[in-house]
C-alpha positions in Angstrom: -6.1 83.5 101.3 -9.6 85.2 100.5 -10.0 86.6 96.8 -8.9 90.1 95.8 -11.8 93.2 96.2 -11.5 93.6 92.6 -10.4 91.6 89.8 -7.1 92.8 88.1 -7.2 92.8 84.1 -4.7 90.4 82.7 -5.1 90.8 79.1 -7.7 92.6 77.4 -10.2 89.8 75.1 -11.5 90.6 71.5 -14.5 91.6 70.6 -17.2 89.2 68.6 -16.4 92.7 65.5 -12.9 91.3 65.5 -13.3 88.4 65.6 -15.2 87.9 63.0 -12.0 89.8 60.6 -10.1 87.6 61.7 -12.4 84.9 60.5 -13.1 86.7 57.2 -9.4 86.8 56.4 -8.4 82.9 57.4 -11.2 81.9 54.5 -10.4 84.3 52.3 -6.4 82.9 52.4 -7.7 79.5 52.6 -10.0 80.5 49.3 -6.8 81.6 47.2 -4.7 79.1 47.5 -7.1 76.1 46.8 -7.7 79.1 43.5 -4.1 78.1 43.0 -4.0 74.8 43.2 -6.3 74.3 40.7 -4.9 76.3 38.0 -2.0 74.2 38.1 -3.7 71.3 38.1 -5.7 72.6 34.9 -2.0 73.3 33.9 -0.8 70.1 34.6 -3.4 68.3 32.6 -3.3 71.3 29.6 0.1 70.3 29.2 -0.3 67.3 29.8 -3.2 67.1 26.6 -0.9 69.1 24.5 2.3 67.0 24.6 0.8 64.7 22.3 3.8 62.7 20.1 2.7 63.2 16.8 3.1 59.5 14.8 3.6 58.2 11.4 1.9 55.5 9.9 5.0 53.5 8.2 4.9 49.8 6.4 1.1 49.5 8.1 2.4 50.4 11.6 2.0 52.9 13.5 5.1 54.2 15.2 6.2 57.6 16.5 7.7 60.3 14.4 10.7 60.4 16.4 11.3 56.8 16.1 10.7 57.0 12.2 13.2 58.8 11.8 16.5 57.5 13.5 14.6 54.0 11.8 15.7 55.6 8.2 18.3 57.5 9.1 19.8 53.5 10.3 18.7 52.4 6.9 19.9 55.1 4.6 23.8 54.4 5.8 23.3 50.8 5.5 21.6 51.8 1.9 24.7 54.1 1.4 27.0 51.8 2.2 25.6 49.1 -0.1 25.7 51.4 -2.6 29.6 52.5 -1.3 30.1 48.5 -2.0 28.3 48.2 -5.6 29.6 50.8 -7.0 33.1 49.9 -6.2 31.6 46.3 -7.7 30.6 48.4 -10.8 34.0 49.6 -11.2 36.0 47.0 -10.9 33.6 45.4 -13.9 34.7 48.2 -15.9 38.0 48.0 -15.2 38.5 45.0 -18.3 37.8 48.3 -20.5 40.4 50.3 -19.5 43.3 51.0 -21.6 46.0 48.6 -20.6 46.9 45.3 -19.0 44.8 44.8 -15.6 47.1 42.6 -13.3 46.3 41.6 -9.7 49.3 40.0 -7.6 49.7 39.0 -4.3 53.6 40.0 -2.2 55.0 38.9 0.3 56.3 41.4 2.9 59.9 41.3 4.2 61.6 44.0 6.4 61.5 46.6 3.5 58.0 45.8 3.1 56.2 46.4 -0.1 59.8 47.9 -1.1 57.7 50.7 -3.3 57.7 54.2 -3.8 54.2 55.8 -5.1 53.8 58.7 -6.4 50.5 61.1 -8.1 49.8 62.0 -11.4 51.4 65.1 -12.2 47.8 67.2 -12.5 47.1 68.0 -8.9 43.6 68.3 -9.9 43.9 64.3 -11.2 43.9 61.8 -8.4 45.9 58.8 -9.4 48.6 56.4 -7.7 51.6 55.3 -9.7 54.3 53.2 -8.6 57.6 55.5 -9.1 60.6 53.4 -8.0 61.0 49.7 -6.9 63.7 49.1 -4.3 65.6 46.1 -5.5 65.5 44.3 -2.2 61.8 44.5 -1.5 59.3 41.8 -2.2 58.2 44.0 -5.4 60.9 43.4 -7.0 62.2 39.8 -6.5 58.8 38.8 -7.9 59.1 41.0 -11.1 55.7 41.5 -11.5 55.6 45.0 -11.2 57.0 47.6 -13.2 57.4 51.8 -12.3 54.7 53.6 -14.4 52.3 51.1 -13.0 48.7 52.6 -11.8 47.7 51.2 -8.7 43.5 50.3 -8.9 43.3 47.9 -5.4 45.4 47.5 -2.1 43.8 44.7 -0.5 40.2 45.3 -0.4 40.8 49.4 -0.5 39.8 50.6 -4.3 42.6 53.3 -5.1 42.2 53.7 -8.8 40.7 57.4 -8.2 42.6 58.0 -4.7 45.6 60.7 -4.0 49.3 58.4 -3.3 49.2 59.7 0.0 46.2 57.8 0.7 47.1 55.1 -0.9 50.4 55.5 1.1 48.6 55.5 4.6 46.2 52.1 3.7 49.8 50.6 2.6 51.5 51.3 5.6 48.4 50.3 7.5 48.3 47.3 6.5 52.1 46.4 7.4 51.2 43.7 10.3 49.7 41.6 7.3 51.8 39.2 5.9 50.3 39.7 2.2 48.8 42.3 0.6 47.5 41.6 -3.1 47.5 44.8 -5.4 45.8 45.5 -9.0 47.4 47.9 -11.5 46.9 49.4 -14.9 49.7 48.7 -17.3 49.6 50.9 -20.7 52.6 51.9 -21.1 51.6 55.6 -21.3 51.5 55.9 -17.1 54.7 57.0 -16.9 54.1 60.5 -18.5 52.1 61.6 -15.8 53.7 60.6 -13.2 54.6 63.2 -10.7 58.4 62.7 -10.4 61.3 60.9 -12.4 61.6 57.2 -11.6 63.4 56.6 -8.4 66.5 54.4 -8.8 68.5 55.0 -6.0 67.5 53.7 -2.5 69.5 54.0 1.0 70.8 51.1 2.1 69.9 49.4 6.0 72.5 49.0 8.2 72.8 45.1 8.0 72.7 46.1 4.2 76.1 47.8 4.4 77.8 45.4 6.8 76.4 42.5 4.5 77.7 44.6 1.6 81.3 44.5 3.5 84.8 44.1 2.0 85.3 41.3 4.4 83.2 39.1 3.2 83.3 40.1 -0.3 85.9 36.8 -0.7 82.5 34.2 0.0 81.7 33.9 -3.4 78.7 30.9 -2.0 76.7 33.2 0.6 73.3 33.8 1.0 71.1 36.0 2.2 68.5 34.3 4.9 65.5 35.5 7.0 63.8 34.1 10.6 61.7 35.4 13.6 63.6 34.7 16.3 60.2 34.3 19.4 59.7 32.4 22.1 61.1 28.6 21.2 64.7 30.6 19.7 66.3 30.2 16.5 66.5 25.7 17.6 70.3 26.1 16.0 73.7 24.2 18.1 77.0 25.8 16.9 80.8 25.2 17.0 84.1 26.8 16.7 85.8 25.3 13.8 88.0 26.1 10.7 87.6 24.9 6.8 90.2 25.2 4.9 87.7 27.0 1.9 86.6 29.5 4.6 89.0 29.2 7.1 88.1 30.1 10.6 84.6 30.6 12.0 81.7 29.6 13.2 79.0 26.4 11.9 76.1 25.0 12.2 76.5 21.6 14.2 73.0 20.9 14.5 69.0 22.5 13.6 65.7 21.3 15.1 63.3 20.0 13.1 60.6 22.4 12.7 62.5 25.1 14.6 62.2 28.7 12.7 66.1 28.1 11.1 64.5 25.2 9.6 62.4 26.8 7.5 64.5 29.4 7.2 66.9 27.3 4.8 69.5 26.8 6.5 72.1 23.8 7.0 74.1 21.9 9.1 77.2 23.0 8.2 76.9 26.3 7.2 79.4 28.9 8.3 77.5 31.9 9.7 79.2 35.1 8.3 76.9 37.8 9.5 74.1 38.4 11.9 71.9 41.9 11.6 74.7 44.4 12.4 77.6 42.1 13.8 80.1 39.6 12.1 81.2 36.4 12.9 84.7 36.6 11.4 87.6 35.6 13.7 85.0 36.4 16.9 84.7 33.5 19.8 82.4 30.7 20.3 81.5 32.5 23.5 81.1 35.8 21.4 78.7 33.9 18.8 76.4 32.8 21.2 76.3 36.0 23.7 75.3 37.9 19.6 72.8 34.5 19.1 70.9 35.3 22.9 70.6 39.0 22.4 68.1 38.5 19.3 64.6 38.8 18.9 62.1 38.9 16.1 63.2 39.6 12.9 66.8 38.1 11.7 68.6 38.4 8.7 71.9 36.3 8.3 74.6 36.2 5.8 75.9 32.9 5.9 78.2 30.0 3.2 78.8 27.3 2.6 82.5 25.9 2.8 81.0 22.7 -0.1 79.7 25.5 -1.8 82.8 27.5 -1.2 85.0 25.0 -2.4 83.0 24.1 -6.1 83.0 27.6 -6.8 86.7 27.7 -6.5 87.1 24.9 -8.2 84.8 26.4 -11.0 87.3 29.3 -10.9 90.3 27.9 -11.3 89.1 24.9 -13.7 91.0 25.4 -17.4 88.9 25.5 -20.3 89.0 22.9 -22.0 91.3 22.1 -25.5 89.6 22.7 -28.5 91.0 20.1 -31.2 92.9 21.6 -34.1 91.1 21.4 -37.8 
């Protein structure tokens, strides 16, 4: 084929002037981008230079101010704790100057805890804690070392002479898992007049107390209460069904495992079980007794008597007074 006689215009090209305009625009755009990048770099450098941490010279060492403040805060807290402990020690040293007798006792807890009722000062602005009642079955009453009107100064490691009685009650409750609790009290013979309430003299009985005070048990003059904790090893006793002229028909202890819970409780071979917790053992069968004992767990309260002791009590009661010689 031959070429067309005249060329066909597909697209008109740019003139030299138009090309120069485009080149100028590209250079301007590149220049603007470069300027922004430089400004950003300068800003970052300025920020880096301005972000200088303030330092403090402490104990011959240079450290950042924030680190120094954290260190000072920790040291202040430690000093505060030491000061508080020292303050308590100073207070205890001054107890000897108090008017009255300062007494320290250590009490074991039973099912009634310490058996103390607490009250505050009759002036509500005065923070004091007094004993306003002592449960007749609690350890405090059994030891006979505390009295109504005694002011509590310290409970365990807590100095409480200037605390609200509600706060002191919470402290004692939080120590309920401890076997023993130490108390320091002040007795001056006048504090009872400062107590906000009248002395507590009546306490409700627990359910097992009500059972133990039942009339059917009053005939046993040698009865005694025992407390034992039944763990995984059990009570460590063997029982039989039998009868004795002094006690009648009942469930008796035939053997006690050495070093068992029952062994340490004071239970004796030959003892008759009168009741355990809220269950009477009078006129029950051997199978019923075994079922009750197997169902026990944790703290167990037993009412028992001993036929030999019952014989002795009956003999003493029936003994006639000796005749006095005539003058």
